[in-house]
Structures are given as structure tokens and as C-alpha cells.
C-alpha positions, 0 to 999 in steps of 0.5 A: 610875166613882165619883165623889166630890166636888171642892172648893177649899180657901182660906186667907189666908197673909202673903206672901214677896213682901209689898213687890211684891204689887199692892194687890188681890192675896191671897196664900194657901194653894189646894187643890184637894181631891178627896173619895171614901170619906172619904179626901181628896187634894190634887190642887193644894197651892200657895201662890199668888193667891186672885184667881186663882182667882177670876178663873178662876171669875167667867170660867168658872163659866156654862159649867161648868154647861152646856157638854159636851164635844162630841167624839166620846167613844166610847172614853170618855177624859178631857177632858185626853186628848181635848184632847191627841189633838187636837193628834196630827192631823199631815196638812194641806193647807197651813200655813194649815189647821194654823193655824187647826185649832190655833187652834180647837182651843185656843179650845174647850178654853179653856173647860175650863182651869184653871191658876195662871199663871205657876206649874210646876203642871199644866193642869187641865181642868174641865167635863162629860163625858159629862154628869158632872163631870170634873177631868182632867190630864196627871200628868208625874211618873208620865206618866199622865193623872189623872181625877177625877168629881164632881158639877158643881152641889155643886162650883160651889155650894161654889166661890161659897161659898168665894170669898165670903171673898176677895171 
């Protein structure tokens, strides 16, 4: 798979909800960009609280660098596909086993999850899959899984640098 560059572009904007905003909120444009062969694709382009990105990154940074997807992946599926396939299991001996299985599945994949709470934006899964950085999600409009390969170390460094302007 040909890998590109994944990065955040964050820009402060005046909030349309300034009377309702908490004092620690930083309103702005959040773009998650993917660049390959000098072509930039905006995977996410949304106005929201930029501190959501900072909080996610603070929680996820250490895991993103080292946690590889530890699921049998001999068909080279994306992280988001494997997560959804896990929910297709239908046989359980009892309800307790089913609830425990789904809780374990949620816990496992939560380390890869990025989503702007309270928005209709997709849930993105970012992590290492077969040793490569990957962002994947299910595109509801096209009804397909989208998958982007990138250098995880570059992504971590650029995100840390970008977020310094908003701390």
C-alpha cells in the first residue's frame, strides 16, 4: 500500500455559540488531512472545540506509537472493518457471555477510536495495523470502508507541534 502523510490542520475561529461556551473551549476549524503525491484530501473538515483533539491526543499518544492491532488479520482488513466484523458474531451460550464479549470488544478498539463527541462525523480508527500507521472508517454515503496508510511517527510529531499553539 502506498503511504502518504496524515496531519491535523487546526485554526481558531469565532464561535457562533460564544455566549454558551465554557471558558476553556477553543472554537475553530478541525481538519484531518491526508496528503499523497502532493494531493490533499480532507478526511474531516468540521468546526468544533479544538480541545477535543487535544484531549484525545493526550490520552492516545503513548498507545498510538506502540499498540499494534493484535487481531488475526490474514486478509489485510482495516482496523474499522475488523472492529465491525467482531460485532457480527452471533452465537453466544448466554446473555452474560454476549455482554462480556461486546464489552471486551469496545474496550479493545477504544484505544484506536477518534470521534468529535456530539457531532454526526464518522468514528475514525487510528493506529498501527500490520506495523503501518492507519486511519480507517466506514463512509456511510458511499457504503465502503476508507483506509489511509501513513507514517505514525511523523503523525505523532506533527500533531504534538500543531497542538502546542492551542494549549
